N, C-alpha and C positions, 0 to 999 in steps of 0.2 A: 265543346272541341274550342283548344287555347291559339291565338295566330303564333306562329313562329316567330320568336325573335329577331332570325334576318330578313325579313318582312315591312315593311309599310303595315300603320297600327290603319285596323281596322275600322270606316264610322260606319254606322245608318243613318243612316239620313231618311225621319220618319218627316213626312209632309202630303197632305193630298190634294196642295195644289200645283200643278204639272206645273207651273211656268216657275214658283220661287222653287221647285223641290232640285227643277234641272239646273236652278243656277246657283243651286247653292254644292250640287256635286262638284258643276265645273269648278269652281272656286276647291273643294279641297282636294279634286287630281293636279291641278296647278299644285298647291301647297302641298303633297308627296304623301298621298293618303290612299289607300285602299276603303273601294266604298259601293256597300249595296244601298238601297230605296223599300221603303215601305212607304204606303199607302195609307192601312188604316192602323189601329190599337192593334188590335188582338194578333194583325199580322208581324207586325215589331214586337211584340212578345215572342215571338214564336221564333222570328229570325236570330232574337237574342239569346233564346234556348239553344238554336243550333249553332249559328260563328258564332258568340260568344264577342262580338266589337271589343274593343278599346270602350270606345264611346257610341252613346246614341248623340245624335243631333234630333229633339224633339219635338216637336209642331205639340203647341197648346192646344187648337184648334185641332180637330178628328173630324172624321164621319160618324162615328161609331162611337168609340170615349176616350174622353179627352184626354191631352196629355197627361194632367196634374193624374187620372189616374191610373193611366199606363206605370207615370213613374213610383207612384207608391205600391204596383204591384210588383214591380221590378224593385224594389227594397223590398217585400217583404218577404220575397222569396229569397231561400241562404243561398242558393244556386248563382242567380244575375243581382244577389247585391250589391257586388259592388263593380256591379256594369258602372261608367261614368254616365252621367247624362246634363245635355246642357240643354236647356229648355230656353224655345223660342217666342215671342207672341209679337205679334202686326201691331201696331199702333202705340200710344202715351200708355208706357207702360207702371201702370199704379205704385202705391209701395204697401197695397194690401196686394193685387196679383203677386210682388217676388217673396212678400211675408209665406203665402200661402205656394208657391213654388215650392221654395226652404223648405217650409212643415212639410209636404210630399218628398221628401229627398232628393231633391236635385241637390245635382251639385255646383250649376251654375245657371244665371237666367239673363237669357238677350233679348234686346228689345228691335224687331223689327223695321224696315233695311235697315242691315245694317254692311259698312262698309266690309271690303275682302278682308281687310287686313289685321280686320278690328276681330271677325268669324276667326282666324284662322289663329290671332294671340289668344285669344278666347280659349280656341281648342288647345292649341299647345300649352297651356298656360295651367291646365288640368291636368295635362299628360305629366307633365311634369309635377306633379304635388300628388300624383297616384303613385310615378318614378322612386320619390322620396320617399314617400308612405311603404310602397313594399318593399326598399331596398333598408327602411329601419324595422319593419315586423322582421325578414332575414336576418341580418343582424342582434335583432331580438333574441332571435330563436336560436339563432348559432349563440351568441350568449348562453343559453339557458342546456343546451345540448355542451359547451365545452362543462358550465360547471356541473352539469351533473357528471359528465362525465371524470371531473377533477377530484367529487366526491365519492362516487365508486372506486375509486382507482387509489384514491387516498385510505379509502373502508379499510379494500384489498390487501393494506398491503401491513405484514404485521409491527412497520417501524411508525413509532407518532410522526403526524404532517402535521406542520399548525403554522398558520398568517396570524403576527400580532402589527397591530396598529402604536406603532413607538412616540405621535402626539399623544395619544391619549393611554397606551399601554393598557388595552385592550386586547385581548384576542378577537378576532372578528371570526376566525378557523380553526379546529383541531376538531383532530380525529378521536373516533369512540375512543380507542385503546388510550387514551390518554387520560380522561378518565382511572380507564384500572390503573393504572402505574400512581396516581396522584391519590384516587379511594374520596374525589370531591364532585361534584351533579356540576354538568357544563356548562350551567347559568350562572354554576359559583366563578367558575373556572374564565366563564368569558372576561367575568367582572375584575378579576383577580386574581391573573393566574401563578403572580409569588405562593401564594399557595402551593403549589407543587413542590415549594422548597422548602417542607415542611415533612417530606421524605428523603431531603437526601441524607445523608449519614455526615452527625456532625462533625465527623472530620472533615467532613468536603464542603458545607458548608458556605464559610466566605472565601472561601476561592469562587465556588458557584456563583454567589453573590454577586463577585467583582466581575467576572465573566460576563454576566446580564448586564449593568452597567455599561461595559463598553462597548456591549454588542446593543446597544440602545442607541447611541453615540455615532455608530457607524457603521450596525450590521452585520456584521462580524461577528464569527465566534464558533467557537473548530473547543471542546474538551470536553471531557472521561472522570465519572464518578462513581462513587455508591448509591444506592437507593435502597429502602428498605420496603416493599409492597406492601398492601394494603395487608394480605393474606400475611405479612411479618416476614416475609423469602427476603434474602437478601439479594439484586443482581448490582449486578454496572453496564451502565448507560452511557453511550458518544453525542453528545448535545451539539447537531451542527445548524449556523443562521449563516446566512446570505443578503444581502437588501437586496430592494424590489425601488429600481428610482426612473424618473418620470425622463421619458425620451423626450425632453423639449429642448434643446438649445439653448442659444444665446436669451431666446426672449422669457426664457421660466423663467417667473415672478420670484420662486421660490428656492433657487440658485441649489437644485439638486440633480443637477445635469449636472454642477460647475463642483459638484462632490459635498454638497451640502448634505443634511440631515435624512434619511432616508425614506419616500413614500412608506416605502409597506416591510417589514420581515419576513421572510422566510425561512422556515425551521424542519429542519427532524429529528426526532431521539429515535435511538436506534436503540434495540440489546443487544450489549458484546461481552454475555458473561462467557456463552458459550464459545463461541468466539477465543476470548481472553486467554478460558482455561484451554483450550486446545494449545494454545500457544506458550502457554505456561508447562503442557504438557511436552510441548515439542521439545523446550527449551532444557528441559529436564532430562528427554531421553538423549540426548545429544549430550549433556554430563554424565547420564550413566554409562553413552556408547563408549564416550572417551576415558570412563573405568573402568567398564570390560573391555579393552583394547588395552588399556596399562598393566588389569592382571590375567589379562594373556599373553602378553610379552615375559612378565615375569613365571608365570606356568612352563611357558616354552626355553625361556632360558635356562631354568632348568636343570633339567635333561643335557643343553649342548651346551653345559658348560665342564661337563666327565668325559662326555666324547669328541672335544677338542683336547683335553687333554690324552685323551687314547689316542685320538691318530698322532700328536702328536709323540709322543712314548713310542708309537709303532712306524712311524719315519726317522727315526735317530737310526747312527751309522748301523749299529752291533746291540740291539734290544736285548737282552739275555733273555731265558726260555719262560725263566717266571712270567718278566715282563709283560710279555709275549702273552701267556695263558690271562695275564692279572689285564691286563689291555683287552684281550677278548672275552673276558667275561665283565666292563664293564659297560663295551659296546655292547653287547645282547644286552646286559639291561636297561641300557636307560634306552635302546636302540622299542622295548619292545615299552618303554614308558613313554615315550614320545606317539606312540601308535598311540596306544590309548589314550592321551588325553588329545588328538587329535581325530577319536573315535567317542570321546566324548561332546565334541564344541559340535560332529553332524548329530550327535543322538539328540542336545539340546535343539538343535533349529531345526531337526526333524519333528519331535516334540510340538514345537513353539508350530511346526506347522499342520501338526494333526497328520501326521506322515507314518505317523511308527503304528504296526502291529505286532501285537504280541503269538507265539504259537500258545494256543493254549491246551497243554498237557497236562497231565496225574503229575504234581513232582513230587518227589519224597524229599523234604525239607532237606533233612539232613545231610543227604548226598549231597545238594548247593551248596550249604556248609563247608561239612570235607575237600569239597572242590576248592571254598574259598578260602581256608586256609590255608590248604595248598599252596596255592598260588600265591600267598602273604607272607609264607616261612622264610625264607630270604631276605623282607625287611626285618622281618620278627629278634631271627637269627642276627644280622647285623646291628640291631638294639641291644643284644642280649635277652629281651623281653621275655617272659615268666607269660606261655597259654593257658589258660584253664578253659572247655570245653568239658561246657557240661548239658550232654542229651538227653531226651526220656528213650526209651529202649522198643518204645511204641511206636511204628512207620506219622511222620508228621505230614501228612497230605493235604496239599495246598491244590491248585490249579492255573497254571501257570506258564511260564515260560523258563523253561532250569537258565539257560545260560546269560538269563537275564538278574534271575535272582544267586545266580554266583555272580554275578556283577555288583548288585548292593551292598551284599556282604564280603567282597575284597573290598570296596571302596571304604567303605565304617573300619573298618581289619585296617587298611593303608592308614587312615585318616587316625588312628586310637596310635599305630606305632612309632608315626611321625609327632605328637604330641607329645609322645609318655616319654620322661627322662630315661637315659639307659639303664638297664635293670629294670624293667616296673613292671608290670605286671598287666596280662588284659583277659576278664573274661568274657565268653561267648556262653548264654544262656538261655536256653529253649525249653520251651514248653505250653500247655493248652494254659489257657486263662480259667479263673474260675470259674466261667458262667459253663466252659468245656469240660473242664475236669471233672465233674461228677458225672457224667456220664461217655465218661475213657473206661475199657478201648470200643465200650461196644456200638456206638455212636458218636458220632463230633460234628452231628451237621445240625449249622450254622451257630455253634460256637469260633473260637478263635486262637491261631498259635502265636504265641509273644516273644520274640526273640533280639535276645539285652548284649547290648556290648558295651564294657565297663571298664575303661582305662584309670587308672591312677597318675591321673599326667598333668597336664599344668591347666586343664579349667577351662570354663568358658566367659566372659564375657558379659554380664549385662546385657551391653549393647549386640554383641556375636551374636545371642541367643534368639534375639529379633530377629536379627537376617541373615540368621547362618543361611539357610536356602537360597537363596540370591545371590544368580552371580555380579548380579552390577552393586549391587550393596556399598556405600560410602567406603572408603580406605581407614583401616584402623585398627587397632592394638585385639588382636583376634585371640590368643593366646598369652600364658603368664611368660614373663620377660625370661623363661629359665628351660624354655626349651632347647632342646639338647643341639647343636649346632655339628658333632661329626656326622651326623647321616646322613646317609647315601641320598635321600633322597627326601622329599615330603609333599602328602597326600593335597595337597593347593598351599599357597604362598601364606610366610608371617604375616602378611599386611589384609588381610582380609581371606575371607570361606572359601573363595578356588568356585569351579564348575563343578567338581564329585558330587556333593551334594548336592549341585541342584539333578544335577543327572539320579542322582538315588531318588530325593526324594517324589519325583514325576515318575519313573517305571515303578515306585513302594503306592503308589495313585493308580496306575493301570495295573495291576494285580489286585485293584480295590482294596487294600488295606491301607496304616497313617504309619507318619517318623515320628517321633517327637526328641528333645532333645536337651537335656537336664547338667545342670551342674552348680554345685553349690558357692563357686565363684570360683576367681583365679588361685592354683594348687589346690583346689577338693577334689579335682578330676574330672572325667565325664560323660554318662551311656546314655547311649542311644537307642532306643525300643524302635523294633520295627513288629504291626501287628500285620497278621494276611487274614485271613477269613480261611477256615479249612474244608477240604471239599469230604463229605460221606465217603466213607473208609467202605462201601459198598463199591462204590470208584474203581476202587484201588487195585488197581491189576500189574504192580511193576513188570521191567523188564527181564529178562535177564543180564543185561550190561555188556556181556560179552560181543567184543569186536570181532568181526570178520575180518582172521590178518589175508594181505593181499601182498605177494612184490613187485613191481612194477618193473616190467617189460622193456626194455631199451630201447630207445625210437630216438624217431630222426626230430629235431626241433628245430626249425628256425624262431629266432629273436629278432625283432626288430623293434631297433630305439635309439632317437640321434642323443641321448644323455649317456655319456662313454663310460664315464662311472656305474650307471645304473646298468647298462648293457655288459662290462665286465664282473660284475656281480653276480649275476643271473647267470651268462654261462658257466661259472666259476660253481656255483651249485647245482646246478644240472649235468656237469661232468661229475660231478660227485656222484652223482645217484646216476652215473652210469653209462647216462642216454649221448646221443650223440649232438654238436650242438653248430649252428651258422650261425652267420651275424650279419647284421643288415644297421646302416643305420641309416635311413632312410627310408622310404616311398619307392622310389627309382629301385634303386638297390638290392631291395626284398625282392620285385618282383625279375631284377636278373639274375638273382639266385636262386629263385623258387620255382621257377622248372630243369633245375640239375641236382638243387635236393631234396624235391620231391619227398619233403620233411609231413612228418603224421603230424605233428599239431605246429602250429603256428603262433605264438605270443608279441603281439602287434602291439607296441605305443599309439595314439589316440594324435597327444597334440605336437607330432612334427612338422618341420617348416617344411617349402615346395609343392607337399603333397602329404596331407592329415593319414592318420587313420582310415580313416574313412574311407578316402576315395582309394587309398590302398587297396581296403580290403574285397571292393568291387572289384577293383582287376583281378584279385587274388580268383577271386570266384571266378572268374573267365576262365582262366588258364583248368587245360584239360589236366595237365601234371595234379594239381592241388583239387580233385575232386573229394575225394573220398578221406583230405586232410581235416582237422577240427584246428577252427581258428577264435581263436582269443583277444578281447580286448584289454588288453591292460594297463590299466591306467591310475593319475591322482586324481579322474575326474568321477563320483562317489555318489552322485546325487540321482535319484530311480528317474527323473529327466535320461542324463547320461545312460543308466543300462537301458532306457527305453531304447532311447535315438541307436546305440550304439547296435543289438539284435535288431530292429529293424535293417542296418547299415547292412548287414552279412554274417555277423558274427554269431560264431555259435554259446559265446560263455563272456560274461564282464567278471575280469576281476578286480580291487582299486588297489592301488598301491599301498604302504610296498606287502606284498605277496609272498609270505611264509611259507617254512617250507612240506609242513600240515598242509595250506592250500593250494600246492601245486603236486603236493602227493593223493591228495582225494578226487585235481583234476585229472589225475594221470593217472588212477583208479577207474574212473568211470568212462576213461580212450577204454582201456584195456578191459573193461566189461560190454562198451558194445563191438569189441571184434570178439571177443569171446562166441 
């Protein structure tokens, strides 16, 4: 048991004579010590083990065993070896007796009778020495523990940690990862740390050597450079160093505290290869984003210009009937084109997020091709192009989405028409490739269908063929400068491939196919080849293709939109279809008019001020008069999360602006079927 630090030191007084023992104990008590007593050597040994006194005041003469033997036994026992022993002997002490006492392990020797001050001073001196010794051991142990923790920390870091003596230019410490970087043994690096410079790239070596020399003078360094690992892999490293100076003040003879040479230099070498690559990638992405926005602005301005011209024409005081029809056709075509561009952008965003799913139907590819030709026919006629369509007699069954397949080929035809001079020739050829042709029509399992869209237009430059399907490709001449300028619109701007071909590539890939582009050069035309896997003919069960014609029953419809133009246009379209329309410019007005109008259908905008569509639909649902009404969100927010949120708020359906007449007709058809 150890004495507590806040109590007086415990002294064991071992003396067989009652008088001297009493006197010694009195002196010790007056000196502020706690005292316990023993009369024999064996009892002293027992009390030391039991109480662990700070010091044993031990008489050399005891009745059972001598004090020298007691001292020897105490010092040989690991449990009591650190106990201080002050040996006392009556009479004149001879040098031989002192030597024997010290050889037995005594920490001090005192001749009796001794003055009280001498006794107390001797005990206090021994206790001070023991305190200093204990402090030294604690400090040494703490230093070793801190050094071990530092080494463990340094070795656990991916960065290289090192400490250098600038006076000798030798490493005092280096984590093991330094050897991995430099390829030399630890002993070699400790003696000559400049060996690491051998791995530095030649273009950076002079700069690094200059930085190292400067570091040896002031202890600071912060530099990035390239080096080659022993494996031959190039890496980028950032090396930082900082000085470790003496804490001395004005008395510091070496002048370190006054800004002289550092006592030590500590540093870190950090592999910043991935960090720098990420930074370069981020900057490149920023550049590509800016280019994409510039390309997008160009894409969207193309249809906006004729729209503005047509609107100006209609705003004339007395436009002729011919001008009105002409403006109507321009607006129809350009709105369709603008809608297609926005849809393609949304599709690209969904593709990149992995949120596009295709319908997995058995599709007759000839149907998709014919539908695509019909969609592009106005453009072909405007260019006065000749279209040659070559399709096999037998079906071309593939598995996929008919709408998306049609979109693929309409984009390719739009592209061919826009970059072929007026009066050009465009051909579409479809058929089985050689591996499947041998088995047609008996079986086409495992074969492929190939569709080639050829034109004799302006061709593709070599640079563009490499970047053709990248919407963020750097701008440059996409086609030959002879492209027609009188075309009503183009599939993508003349300074880049645009977004249409990117969408085409992604759709083809989702169908398990490939797309390739080839051109012999500017002015030599282009060929786009789409290859799709064939579905076995045994799985092919084409439908009748006949639609169930229905005629909408006149309905009462409430249209709510804060956009006056959108509200008026929708009202005119619905009234032309024979429906009764009630309008409201905001949520509170819609609530006020809904009870009286009792609409069968509510078309409600979401992004309205004061009360948005979500709050409005919740309040409309609470009206008894609208218990059987169908509430439809009509909004420009078209992401899947927007649809989920709208349905969760209480809408029956979600339509994305601009909703054309076909979408409205299908919506009313569903309403008629529910009421039937």
